[in-house]
C-alpha positions in Angstrom: -56.3 -50.5 -47.8 -57.3 -53.1 -45.3 -55.8 -56.6 -44.6 -57.3 -59.1 -43.0 -62.7 -65.3 -31.1 -93.2 -84.3 -6.5 -93.2 -81.8 -3.6 -95.8 -82.6 -0.9 -97.5 -79.6 0.7 -97.2 -79.1 4.4 -99.8 -76.4 4.5 -103.5 -76.8 5.1 -105.8 -76.4 2.1 -106.9 -72.9 3.0 -103.2 -71.7 2.9 -102.4 -73.4 -0.4 -102.8 -70.2 -2.5 -100.6 -68.1 -0.3 -98.0 -70.8 0.1 -97.8 -71.2 -3.6 -97.2 -67.5 -4.0 -94.4 -67.5 -1.4 -92.8 -70.5 -3.1 -92.8 -68.9 -6.5 -91.4 -65.7 -5.0 -88.6 -67.6 -3.4 -87.9 -69.4 -6.6 -87.6 -66.2 -8.6 -85.3 -64.7 -6.0 -83.1 -67.8 -6.1 -82.9 -67.6 -9.9 -82.0 -63.9 -9.9 -79.2 -64.5 -7.4 -77.9 -67.4 -9.4 -77.8 -65.5 -12.7 -74.5 -63.8 -13.7 -74.5 -60.1 -13.0 -73.7 -58.6 -16.3 -74.6 -55.0 -15.5 -71.0 -54.2 -14.6 -69.7 -55.9 -17.8 -68.8 -53.6 -20.6 -66.8 -53.6 -23.8 -64.2 -50.8 -23.8 -62.8 -49.0 -26.8 -59.2 -48.1 -26.4 -57.7 -46.0 -29.2 -54.6 -43.9 -29.8 -53.1 -41.9 -32.6 -49.8 -40.0 -33.0 -46.5 -39.9 -34.8 -43.3 -41.8 -34.9 -39.8 -41.1 -36.3 -39.7 -42.4 -39.8 -37.0 -44.8 -40.9 -34.2 -43.3 -43.0 -34.3 -43.6 -46.8 -31.7 -46.3 -46.5 -33.6 -48.3 -44.0 -36.8 -48.0 -46.1 -35.0 -49.2 -49.2 -33.8 -52.3 -47.4 -37.3 -53.4 -46.3 -38.9 -56.3 -48.2 -41.8 -55.4 -50.5 -44.2 -57.8 -48.8 -43.8 -56.1 -45.4 -47.5 -55.2 -45.3 -46.9 -51.4 -45.0 -45.6 -49.5 -47.9 -42.5 -47.4 -47.8 -44.7 -44.3 -48.2 -46.8 -45.5 -45.2 -43.7 -45.7 -43.1 -42.3 -42.4 -44.4 -45.5 -40.7 -43.3 -44.7 -41.0 -39.6 -48.4 -41.3 -38.7 -49.9 -44.3 -36.9 -52.9 -45.2 -34.8 -54.2 -48.2 -33.0 -57.6 -49.5 -31.8 -58.5 -52.2 -29.3 -61.8 -53.4 -28.0 -61.8 -55.5 -24.9 -64.2 -56.9 -22.3 -63.4 -55.5 -18.9 -65.5 -58.1 -16.9 -63.3 -61.1 -17.6 -61.2 -62.3 -14.7 -57.5 -63.0 -15.0 -56.6 -66.5 -16.3 -53.1 -67.9 -15.6 -51.8 -65.4 -13.1 -48.7 -65.3 -10.9 -48.6 -63.3 -7.7 -49.0 -59.6 -8.5 -49.4 -60.3 -12.2 -52.6 -60.8 -14.1 -52.7 -62.1 -17.7 -56.0 -61.4 -19.5 -56.0 -63.6 -22.6 -59.3 -63.8 -24.5 -60.6 -60.4 -23.4 -59.6 -58.6 -26.6 -62.3 -58.5 -29.3 -60.5 -56.4 -31.9 -57.0 -55.1 -32.4 -56.1 -52.9 -35.3 -53.0 -51.0 -36.4 -53.0 -48.2 -39.0 -49.7 -46.8 -40.5 -50.1 -44.2 -43.1 -53.1 -45.3 -45.2 -52.8 -49.0 -44.5 -54.9 -50.9 -41.8 -53.9 -54.3 -40.5 -56.4 -56.3 -38.4 -54.2 -58.2 -35.9 -55.3 -61.6 -34.5 -57.1 -61.4 -31.2 -56.3 -65.1 -30.3 -52.7 -63.9 -29.8 -53.7 -60.7 -27.9 -53.7 -60.1 -24.1 -53.7 -57.5 -21.4 -50.9 -57.9 -18.8 -51.2 -56.1 -15.4 -48.4 -56.0 -12.9 -49.0 -54.2 -9.6 -45.3 -54.1 -8.7 -44.6 -57.4 -7.0 -42.1 -60.3 -7.5 -38.9 -59.1 -9.2 -40.6 -55.8 -10.1 -41.2 -54.4 -6.6 -40.7 -50.8 -7.7 -42.5 -51.0 -11.0 -46.2 -51.2 -12.0 -47.1 -51.8 -15.6 -50.0 -52.2 -18.1 -49.4 -53.9 -21.4 -51.9 -54.3 -24.2 -50.3 -56.5 -26.8 -50.6 -58.9 -29.7 -48.5 -60.7 -32.2 -49.0 -62.1 -35.7 -47.0 -64.4 -37.9 -46.5 -62.9 -41.3 -44.7 -64.1 -44.4 -41.8 -61.8 -43.6 -41.5 -62.6 -39.9 -43.3 -62.1 -36.6 -45.0 -58.8 -35.9 -45.5 -57.6 -32.3 -47.5 -54.6 -31.3 -47.7 -53.3 -27.7 -49.2 -50.3 -25.9 -46.9 -50.2 -22.9 -47.2 -48.1 -19.7 -44.7 -48.4 -16.8 -44.8 -46.6 -13.5 -41.3 -46.8 -11.8 -40.5 -45.5 -8.4 -37.3 -45.2 -6.4 -35.7 -48.3 -4.9 -37.2 -49.2 -1.6 -40.7 -48.0 -2.5 -42.9 -51.2 -2.4 -45.7 -50.8 -4.9 -47.5 -54.0 -4.1 -51.1 -53.6 -3.0 -52.9 -50.3 -2.2 -49.6 -48.4 -1.8 -49.3 -48.1 -5.5 -51.4 -46.8 -8.3 -52.7 -50.3 -9.0 -54.4 -51.9 -6.0 -54.0 -55.4 -7.4 -53.4 -57.3 -10.6 -57.1 -57.0 -11.6 -58.1 -55.1 -14.7 -58.0 -51.4 -13.6 -60.5 -48.7 -14.7 -60.4 -48.2 -18.4 -59.2 -44.6 -18.0 -56.0 -46.0 -16.4 -55.6 -48.6 -19.2 -55.5 -45.6 -21.5 -53.3 -43.4 -19.3 -51.5 -44.8 -16.3 -49.9 -42.0 -14.3 -46.2 -42.2 -14.9 -43.1 -40.3 -13.7 -42.0 -39.7 -17.3 -44.1 -39.3 -20.4 -41.6 -41.6 -22.1 -42.9 -44.4 -19.9 -46.0 -44.6 -22.1 -45.3 -45.7 -25.6 -46.6 -47.7 -28.6 -44.1 -50.2 -29.8 -44.0 -52.1 -33.1 -41.4 -54.8 -33.7 -41.0 -57.1 -36.7 -38.6 -59.9 -36.1 -36.9 -61.7 -38.9 -37.7 -65.4 -39.5 -35.1 -67.9 -38.3 -34.3 -66.4 -34.9 -32.1 -63.5 -36.1 -31.9 -61.2 -33.0 -31.9 -58.0 -35.2 -35.4 -56.8 -35.9 -36.4 -56.2 -39.5 -38.3 -53.1 -38.4 -38.6 -51.4 -35.0 -40.8 -48.3 -34.3 -41.6 -46.8 -30.9 -43.0 -43.5 -29.9 -44.5 -41.7 -26.9 -46.1 -39.1 -29.1 -49.6 -40.4 -28.9 -52.9 -39.3 -27.6 -54.7 -42.3 -26.1 -58.4 -42.4 -24.9 -60.8 -45.1 -23.7 -64.5 -45.3 -23.2 -67.4 -47.7 -23.1 -68.3 -49.1 -26.6 -71.6 -47.9 -27.8 -71.9 -49.8 -31.1 -70.6 -53.1 -32.5 
């Protein structure tokens, strides 16, 4: 099941032909330099699959029927996600040591059990922190989106955090992330971390009306995540 951004010449006449050739060559060179260099641009497919701890029978029974995922989907304990993003887009609104890449994500899908949900890309972004500001000992990569549903607000995040001992300044080349720029796609898939629990997929469904208790919360580090250049639409 599937649910659903006039030049006068300064040369003599006998040199007109060669001068014209040189002018044309210079013009072509100028145009080539001015054109955007797209050879480095690429769309990246980021995907992961794994398992999560299923909610208890009592928790499943208390969920609304229009949650989007059936109780059997949630009881299966199986989930996966897929993200396609453009790795050539520069950061938009950025703070020192933090890059927020809104608009780079082309597709964001979540599968639980046998149900697929296509999440809105206009609410999706990649957030890179290279360990500055109030997080001097922590680097992180977050690929996340949110969607407003009839039952509340759904938030999905692929989170990776690299934490070091107090006093180790991760800003700049001293850390794994040299800057807040988008890192290589292999690192977006698997940032080296001290603990395997610092890489996890998180799903949170908040109740409407501002109730702080989530309607549903799932989180798991039991995922295999890979990334590579997209080869097809």
